[in-house]
C-alpha positions as CSV (number, residue, x, y, z in Angstrom):
1,M,-0.1,0.1,0.0
2,P,1.6,3.3,-1.0
3,R,2.5,5.7,1.8
4,T,0.6,9.1,1.8
5,P,3.0,11.8,0.9
6,T,4.0,14.1,4.1
7,L,3.2,17.8,4.1
8,P,6.9,19.0,3.6
9,S,7.3,16.3,0.7
10,R,4.2,17.9,-0.9
11,Q,5.4,21.1,-0.6
12,R,8.6,20.4,-2.1
13,A,6.9,18.8,-4.9
14,R,4.8,21.7,-5.7
15,V,7.8,24.0,-5.6
16,L,9.5,21.7,-7.7
17,D,6.7,21.5,-10.2
18,T,6.1,25.3,-10.3
19,Y,9.6,25.9,-11.0
20,R,9.9,23.3,-13.9
21,S,6.4,24.5,-15.3
22,R,8.5,27.8,-15.9
23,G,10.9,26.4,-18.3
24,H,14.1,25.8,-15.6
25,R,14.5,22.1,-16.6
26,N,18.1,22.0,-16.7
27,S,19.1,23.5,-13.3
28,N,19.3,21.8,-9.9
29,L,16.7,23.4,-7.3
30,W,18.0,23.6,-3.6
31,L,16.0,24.1,-0.6
32,V,18.2,24.7,2.2
33,Y,18.1,26.1,5.7
34,S,20.1,29.2,6.4
35,V,21.6,29.3,10.1
36,K,22.3,32.9,9.3
37,Q,19.0,34.0,8.2
38,D,17.2,31.3,10.5
39,Q,15.0,30.2,7.6
40,D,14.5,28.0,4.5
41,I,16.0,29.5,1.4
42,L,15.7,28.5,-2.3
43,L,18.6,28.4,-4.7
44,H,18.1,28.0,-8.4
45,S,21.4,26.3,-9.5
46,D,24.2,24.5,-8.3
47,R,26.3,27.7,-8.7
48,S,24.1,29.8,-6.6
49,L,24.4,26.8,-3.9
50,V,28.0,27.1,-3.9
51,H,28.0,30.8,-3.9
52,W,25.7,30.7,-0.9
53,L,27.9,28.1,1.1
54,A,31.2,29.9,0.2
55,F,30.6,33.5,0.2
56,L,27.5,34.3,2.1
57,E,26.5,31.4,4.9
58,T,30.0,30.6,6.3
59,D,31.8,33.9,5.6
60,P,31.7,35.4,9.1
61,S,32.2,39.0,7.8
62,V,28.8,38.7,6.0
63,R,25.7,40.0,8.3
64,G,23.2,39.2,6.2
65,F,21.9,38.7,2.6
66,R,18.8,39.2,0.4
67,P,17.9,38.7,-3.4
68,I,18.4,42.0,-5.6
69,T,15.3,44.1,-6.2
70,D,13.6,44.2,-9.5
71,E,15.2,47.7,-10.2
72,L,18.7,46.2,-9.9
73,V,17.5,43.2,-12.1
74,A,16.8,45.8,-15.1
75,Q,19.8,47.9,-14.3
76,L,22.4,45.0,-14.2
77,G,20.7,42.7,-16.3
78,A,20.7,39.8,-14.1
79,G,18.3,37.7,-13.1
80,P,17.2,37.8,-9.2
81,T,18.3,34.2,-8.7
82,G,21.7,35.1,-9.9
83,A,22.5,38.1,-8.1
84,T,22.8,38.8,-4.4
85,I,22.9,41.9,-2.1
86,L,24.8,41.7,1.2
87,E,25.7,43.5,4.2
88,R,29.2,43.1,5.7
89,R,29.5,43.4,9.2
90,D,31.4,47.2,8.8
91,R,27.8,47.8,7.4
92,Q,29.2,48.2,3.7
93,L,27.0,46.8,1.1
94,E,27.8,44.8,-1.9
95,V,25.9,43.3,-4.8
96,H,27.3,39.7,-6.0
97,L,26.6,38.6,-9.6
98,V,26.9,34.9,-9.6
99,A,28.9,33.6,-12.5
100,G,28.2,36.6,-14.6
101,R,30.1,38.6,-17.1
102,R,32.3,41.4,-15.9
103,R,30.6,44.9,-16.4
104,E,31.5,48.4,-16.2
105,V,29.2,49.2,-13.4
106,T,31.3,49.1,-10.4
107,T,28.8,50.6,-7.9
108,V,25.1,50.8,-7.8
109,E,22.4,52.3,-5.8
110,T,20.3,49.7,-3.6
111,G,17.9,51.9,-2.1
112,V,19.2,51.7,1.3
113,G,22.6,52.9,0.1
114,P,25.5,52.2,-2.5
115,A,26.8,48.9,-2.9
116,K,30.2,47.9,-4.6
117,V,29.3,45.4,-7.5
118,R,31.3,42.1,-7.8
119,V,31.6,39.4,-10.3
120,I,31.9,36.0,-8.8
121,T,33.0,33.9,-11.7
122,A,32.7,30.3,-12.4
123,D,36.6,29.6,-11.9
124,E,36.1,31.2,-8.2
125,L,33.1,28.8,-7.5
126,Q,34.7,26.0,-8.9
127,A,37.8,26.3,-6.5
128,H,35.1,26.8,-3.5
129,S,32.8,24.0,-4.7
130,R,34.6,20.9,-2.6
131,V,34.8,22.8,0.7
132,A,31.3,24.2,0.1
133,L,29.9,20.8,0.0
134,R,31.4,19.8,3.2
135,W,29.9,22.8,4.6
136,L,26.4,21.6,3.4
137,K,26.5,18.4,5.2
138,A,27.9,20.2,8.3
139,I,24.9,22.8,8.1
140,G,22.7,19.8,8.1
141,Y,23.3,19.1,11.4
142,A,22.2,22.7,12.5
143,G,19.0,22.3,10.0
144,L,18.2,19.1,12.1
145,S,18.4,20.8,15.4
146,R,16.5,24.0,14.3
147,F,13.6,23.6,16.4
148,S,15.8,22.4,19.5
149,D,16.9,24.5,22.3
150,L,20.6,24.2,21.9
151,T,21.3,26.8,24.7
152,P,22.3,24.3,27.3
153,V,24.7,23.1,24.7
154,L,25.9,26.7,23.8
155,N,26.7,27.3,27.6
156,Q,29.1,24.6,27.9
157,L,30.6,24.8,24.3
158,I,31.7,29.0,24.3
159,P,33.6,28.3,27.7
160,S,35.3,25.1,26.3
161,L,36.3,26.9,22.9
162,E,37.7,29.8,25.3
163,R,39.6,27.8,27.3
164,R,41.0,25.6,24.8
165,R,41.6,28.0,22.1
166,S,42.2,25.7,19.6
167,G,42.0,21.8,19.0
168,K,40.0,18.9,17.6
169,V,36.3,18.5,17.6
170,N,36.8,15.1,19.9
171,D,38.5,17.5,22.5
172,L,34.9,19.4,22.6
173,F,33.0,15.8,23.2
174,E,35.1,15.4,26.1
175,D,34.2,18.4,27.6
176,L,30.6,18.1,26.5
177,Q,30.0,14.3,27.4
178,G,26.5,15.0,28.6
179,F,25.4,16.0,25.3
180,D,24.2,14.0,22.0
181,R,27.2,14.6,19.6
182,A,24.7,15.7,16.8
183,A,23.5,18.5,19.2
184,V,27.4,19.3,19.8
185,Y,27.9,19.4,16.0
186,A,25.0,21.8,15.4
187,A,26.2,24.2,18.1
188,L,29.7,24.2,16.8
189,V,28.5,24.8,13.3
190,K,26.2,27.8,14.3
191,A,29.1,29.3,16.3
192,A,31.1,28.9,13.2
193,I,28.7,30.3,11.3
194,H,28.2,33.4,13.7
195,G,32.1,33.9,13.8
196,S,33.1,32.8,17.2
197,V,35.0,29.8,15.9
198,E,36.9,28.9,12.6
199,L,36.1,25.4,11.3
200,D,38.7,23.4,9.2
201,L,37.1,21.5,6.5
202,T,39.7,21.7,3.9
203,S,40.7,18.2,3.9
204,H,37.5,16.2,4.9
205,G,33.9,16.9,6.3
206,L,33.0,17.6,9.7
207,C,34.0,15.0,12.0
208,G,35.6,14.3,15.7
209,A,39.0,14.7,13.8
210,S,38.1,18.3,12.6
211,G,40.5,21.0,13.7
212,W,38.8,24.2,14.9
213,K,40.4,27.7,16.4
214,R,38.6,30.3,18.5
215,K,38.1,33.5,16.7
216,V,36.5,36.8,18.3
217,L,35.5,39.5,15.7
218,Q,36.1,42.9,16.3
219,A,32.9,44.8,17.3
220,R,31.7,47.5,14.8
């Protein structure tokens, strides 16, 4: 007897059907959870996924981001799915054109202030793709725990980070033995995305042997 589709699966199916009906049949569609924005976001290609992971979500200097406005779509000739407005911690604005062509326009008015225009090339995306996909799996821990209260874990994790300053994830497991490992991973990923710790995923995915280093962002 076939199983009745769950509500989330029906929602994903509707999103995918709507997307395909608009003619976007050759690009992957990614529905992901953003720790930084604390919401699900829809990405319309593999390039957009790598850009989000490498240049937005895991860059601690980025405070937040959003799609470009219709006015900027017309001005830059770039679709809203291929460009992003981001705000850095120093309050500077940037517009990223993902795998776009280089343009003579170097700054644009966004409605909330001038922004520097930066083209993220396909070569840049390729260079970041391997580590970006490792981050995608790591962020999955935070996504699974998005509706859980991680405060008790963070209350023990942050002092452990401050005391040790650097080490391996296994060291943190020793300090937080009373917590489930998935919860420790989730709290660590959230801390990394918010800029209080640096995770090293350059050689392998997130695991007990992954290195980390305490990082303190300067207040602006």
